[in-house]
N, C-alpha and C positions, 0 to 999 in steps of 0.2 A: 554540431556546432557549438552547443554549449560546452562539450568537453574540450574542444580545441581552444575556444576562446578562454575558458578557465585556466587552461594551462599556460596560455601567453599571459594573463593577467597575474598569475602566480610568479611567474618568472619576472615580469616588470616589477612587482612588489619586492622580490627578493634582492633584485639589483639595485633599487633605489633606496630601501629602507635599511636591512641588516638588523642585527640585535644590538639595541642600545646599551646593554649591559655589558658588552664585552669590550667596547672602545669608547674612551671618553675623549674626543679630539679637542674639546676646549680646554681641559686640564693639561694636556700635553703641550699646547702652545703657550699656556700661562706661565710656565717656569723659565721662559727666556725673557730677560730685560736687556734693553740697549741704552737707557739713559744713565745708568751708574758707570758704564765703561767709558763714556766720553765726557763726564761731567766737569773734569778739571783741566781740560786741555784748552789751549788759546793759541790762535793763529795770527792775530793782529799785531800792532804796536809800530813804533817809529825806529829810526835808525839807531838811536840810543838805546833802545831795548828797554822793556819794562820787566824788572826782576820779580814782578808780582809779590809786593810786599804785603798782599791781603792776608791779615792774620787770621781770616776764617779757615779753621782747620777742616771745615766740611765734615763735621762728626755726623752728618745725616746719612749714617750707614743704612743700606738697604737690608732690614733684618727679616723681610718677608721670606720665610722658608717655605711659603707655599703649602700651608698646613691644610689645605682644601683637599684632602685625600678623597678619591673617588671610593666610596664604601658601597656603591650600588651592587649588591650581590644578586640582583635580579630576585627580588622578594615577591614576585607576582604570584599570588596565591591561587591563580587559575589551574586547577588540576586537570583540566581537559579531559573530561571522562567520555568525550564523544570519540572513542576510539572503535576500530573495527572488532566486533565481536568474535571470539575464538570459537568458530562453529562447533568444535568438538566438545566445547564446554556447555553447549545449548541442551537442555533437556527436553526432549520431544516424546510425548506420550499420548495415551488415550485416543488412539487412532480408531476412528469410525466412519461410517456411511449410511446414508438413507436415501430412499427413492423420493422423487417429487410426488406429492399426492395425487396430481392428475396426469403427469407425463412420465411415465416409467422407464423412459430412457434418460431423463435428466436426473443426475446423482448429485447429492450434496455430500461432501466428505468434512470430517471435522477432525481436528487435533488440538493438544495443548502443549505450548512451550513456555519456558521460564524466562525468556529473554526475547525482545523484540529484534526481529531480524527481517531481511528479505528472504522470502520464500516462494516455492511454486510447487504445484503438483504435476507429476509425470504418471502417465497411465498407458497400458498396452493392451490391444485386444488380440493382435497377430503378433506371433512369435518374433522378437528382434525389431519391431517397429513401435516406437514410442511417440506418444503425443504429449503436449504440454499445455498447461494453464500458463496465463501470463505471471511474470513474476511481480509479486505485491509486497508490501510490507506487512509482515505477520506481528500481531501484537503479543505482548507477554500475556498469557491466558489462553483462553479457548479460542480458536479460529475456525472459519467455515468458509468452503470454496465450492462452487458449482462446477460440475464437470459435464460437458456435452460432446457428443460425437461418438458415443459408443452405441452400437445398434442394439435394438430390442433383442430380448432373449440370448445375451451374450454375457460371457464373463470377462472381466478386465483385472489386471493386477495394478496396483498403484503404489505410489511412494511419495512421501513429503521429502523435498530437497531444500537443503540450507547449505549454500556454498557447495563444496564437494561432498557433503555428508548426506546420506539418504536414509530414510526409515520408512519401512514397509508396512501398510495395513493389511487388514483381511481382504480376500478377493471380493470384488464387486459383481454382483449379478443383476443385470437389468431386468425389467419386467417383459411380459409377453406382448407381442404385436396387438395393436388395438384390433378388436373384432372387426371384420369386414375390409379393413385396408388392404388394397391390392398390392401384391408384390411383383416387382418386375424380374426380368431374367436377363443377365449380363450377356450380350451376344458378340461384342467386339471390345477388345481392349488392348491399346498400344501406348503403354504410359510415357514412353521416351518421346512421343509426338504430341503430348498434352502441354498446355502451359502450367508451370510449377504451381501457380497460384490457384488454379481452377480445381479445387479439392472437392467440393460439396455441390450437390445439385438441388436447387429449390424448385418445386412446381405444385400443381394441383391436379387431382384425378377425381373422377366419379367412381363411386364404388360399384354401380351398375354398368352393365354394358349397354349397347344399343346406340352409340353415337351421341347426337344432340338430344339428351334426354333427362329426365328428373332423376333424383337419387341422393345419396349422401356424398357430398363433396369434401375431400381431404386436401389440406395443404400439408405438405411433406417435404422432407430433406433426406436424400441417401448420400451415401459415400460412393467413391468411384466403382465399388464393387456391386454396387445396387442394393446394398443393405440400408434399410429404413433406420435412420437415427433420430428422427423427431416427426410428429405428426399430430395434427388435431383436425376435427371435422367442424363444419359449418352446421349450425343449428336448423333444425325444422326443414330439412331438405332444401335449404337455400343453396345457392350456386356460388362456387369460388372458381374463377378462371384466370385471375390476374394477381396471384401472389408476387410480391417483390420486395427487394431490399430497399430500404429508405434512402433518400439522398444523402442523409448524415451517416449512413452506413451503420448504425447501431441499433437497429431493430427491423421488424418486418412489418409489411403492411399487407392485408388481405381482405378481398371484397366478400361481402354477404349480400348477394343480389336476390331480390324477390321478384323480378320481372317474370322469370320462367317458372316459377314455382308457385307464386300467389296470384299471378296474373293481374297485378295492380299498377301496370305502368311503371314499376319500380320505384314507387313511393315509399315504400318501407326499407329500400336498400341502404346498406351500411358499408363503411370502410373501417376496418380495425387496424390499430397500431398495437404491436405486441412484442415483448422480448421473448426469447425463447423459454423462460422460466416465469414470465409475469405479464400480465395483460396491462397496457398503458391506457387506451382509450378507444371509444367507439365514436364514429363521426357519422351523421346522417348524410346521405347522398342521394337524395330523391331524383328519380328518373334513371339511375344507373342500371343498365342492362347488359352491358358488355365490358368495354374496356375503360380503365381508369389509370391516371399516371399522377406522380408526384413531380412538381417543378423544382428547381433547386432551392428555391426560397421557401418551400413547404407548402406552397399553393397546390390543392388537389384539382384536377380537371378530370371530366367524364363527358361521354356522350349520353344526352338524357333524352328520354321519351316522355318526360312529365313537365317540359317547360314550353311546349308549342313549338310552332315553326317547323313541323315535320321531325325535324330532329334539332336539338339545340347542344351546343357546346358550352358546358357549364364549368365555372370556376369557383372554388371556394379558397379564399386566402385564409392564413392563419389568423385565428381570433374573430373572423368575420362572422356575422349571424347569419347571413344569406348569400347566395350564390349570385354570381355576376355571369350574365350571358354574353359570350364572345361573338357567337356566329349561329345562324340558323341555316339550313339548306333551303328553306322556302324563301327566305329573305336575300341571301347572300351567294347562292350558287345558281348562276343563270341557267334556266332550262329545267332546273329540278325544283319539284314540289313537296316531294316526301321522300324519306330516306332512312336507313337504319344502318349503324356502323358497326364495325368488329374490331377496329384497331385505333389506337391514338399514339402518337409519338411526338415529343417535344424537341424542337431543335434550338437549343440556346444560342448558336452562332447567329442564326436568322431572326430569332424570336418568332418562330412559326410553329405550326402544328401540320405533321403529316396524318391524313385523316382518312382512313379506309372504310369502303362501304360494300357490304355484300349484296344489298338489294339492286345495285346498277353495276357491280364489278369495277368500280372506279375508285381513283384515290384523288384527294384535292390537298393542296397546300394553303393553309388560312394564316393570314398575318394576324398575330395576336393583338397588335396595337390598333389596327384598323378594323378587323373582322373581315377584310377582303379576301376573296378567293384568288390567290395568285396564279395558279394554273391547275389543270386537272389532267387526268389520263384514264382511259377505260372506254366504257360505251357511252358515256355522257357526250352529246355533241359539241363540237369546239374544243375538244381537248388534244393533248400532244398526240403525235404519231409514234409509232413503234418502228426500231430498226433492229432487226428484220421484222416485218409484220407478224411473222409467227411466233415472235417473242412476246405477244401482248399476254399479259396476265388475266386470269379469270378466276372468280371466286377466291380472290387473295385474301391472306391474312398476315399479321405480324410484320408490318412493314417499319423500317427503321432506315436511318443514315449511318453509313459506316464512317471511320475517320479519314478516309480517303475521299469523302464526299461523293460516294456513290450510293444508290438506293437499293436496299435488300428487302426481299419479301418471299413469302411462301405462297405457292400458287398451284391451282389445277392446270394441267396441260391444256392448251387450247384445242389440240387434236391429237389423234394416236391413243397409245395406251393410258388407261385412267391411273395415273400415279401423280403423286405430289412433288412438285420441284421446288428448288430454291432459285430464284432468278435475281441477278445483279445488273443495275442499269447505271449508265452515266446520263445525267440531266443536261440538256442544252436548251435553256429557256429561250434563248433568241432565235434559234431554229425550230423551237417547239418539238424536239425529239427526245425520246427515251431510247438510248441505244444499248441493248444487251451487251455485257461484257463477260459474263460468266453464268453458268448455269449447272445445277446438280440435280439429278434425278435420283429420288429416295428409294425407287422401286417399291414403295408402299403408297397406298391410296388412303387418304383421309377424306372421308366424305365432307367433314367441316374441321374448322379450327386449324390452327398451326401457326408457326412463328419462325423467324430466322434472326440470328444474332451474329455479327462478326466479333470474333474473339481477339484478345490482345496479341496472341501469337499468330494471327493470320487465318486460323481455322475458323469453320463456321459452325454454330449450334443451330441445329434444326429440330424443333419439336413438331411432331407430325400429328397434331391433333387427335381426331377419333381413330387415327391409324394405331394409336396407342403404343408409340415408339418415339424415342429421342436418339439423335445421332450427332456426333462431332466429325466433321469432314475436313481433310486439308485442302488447300488450293488445287491439289492434283487429283481431287475427288477420291481420296483414299478415306475409307471409313475407319477411324481410329479408336472410336468408343460408341457404343449403342446398348440401350436398354429398351426392352419390349415388354409389353404386357399383354396377356391374353385377351383375346376378342376385341371389340371395338370401344373400349372404355374411353371417355373423353379426357384428353390431357389440357390443361390450361397452359399458359405462359410459363416459361422456365428460364433459369439463368443459373451459372455457377456462382459460388459463395467461397470467398478466400479463408474466412476466419469465423468460426462459429462462436468463439468466445467474445467476439465483438458485439454479438446479438444478445448477450445476456444482461440482465438488469444491473446497473452499476451499483 
């Protein structure tokens, strides 16, 4: 829009103004005088006629030769040095690179140029495929740019690009994969059926196998080939299960839960904000044991086991010193005195939370403003019914609303083979029914954990918890992308990321 309106504005200025030095309309009309031409003429008099004996010879001749010559030669001394730089004349030199001291897949490239210009970095890991940093203004002198998206233990060629001109640097070599980080295997790949902006995959995983168990938990990012491009571990064997991109889209949040490692009711749990190349802040989240989310205004919310009420839904607003309790299962869920959650989802449209509990295989929708339980479904008496009855979820995880206002989740099968399903429901609050409208069987069993997301292209992302697998499925149940890990390593929440450069420090 700025380009369009700028062009319109420029056109309007050119039409209205013009160059004052080229035409002086005032002088052009000042040379015409009408007074002299009619000064001695008379039309009045009687029948005898006036011979006009006035001896006035009218010697007041108009001698104004209009000597006001327009000598404006446009002496404007503005030399207008703000011209486009001839990129062929820019000297680019001293190209170099170094690895981040703690993250050996994050690379800093440097170069020197003698004139300020727009510039960016292009780099390639796979033959013929180039990635690019954002175009930025490069200063005259030394410049530095971070590169992300290069897998560990890989080489990359790179070049500084100024206009149509490119200058190559020495080949980059990223560092080795961090010790203990589990690697996936690519099992399925149909790129033509992915959304074009679903480029990178963010999640977390336990270094140890054994399902729901302690160990070293890693937050990681892979490319679509399953190659690790970024990873960091949680300290002190604390758990990370809900890594996510912030609501602002410019950094990552990851949890450091102490509930299952220190057995402290989660009183030492924390949430971290971080760029890919720089830590931002650590926020205390007492009672955090499983899910947390960020609301659009930056408020953090989590299910707490340290605030009483069986379980409490806690919120921490930006800048607040203490949490606010929105709801407890003991006080606000009829018939329930104790509970423990595994998922939390905020719906801005209704200003409500979808809140999932593994202790009773039930889901409740909570009104954020009033703390009221609007409806629930599962094994808690008084809840919604299922249509058909066999579609009832059990041991469900990862609940969410889709854009079409259906509810999506990952669930065990109620009966039959022990596999993990994706179930999708329509909600009829008036009739009190959840009607299943779609189902996918992953043919993988996750004893615990899992998640389902509806993607922008209509596909579904299914993270299969301790089944150590993640899949993308079309509405026709075609598997178009899949990663698997060995054994039953526990996977946390996962999501696709469009642009890694949006996640680096400004």
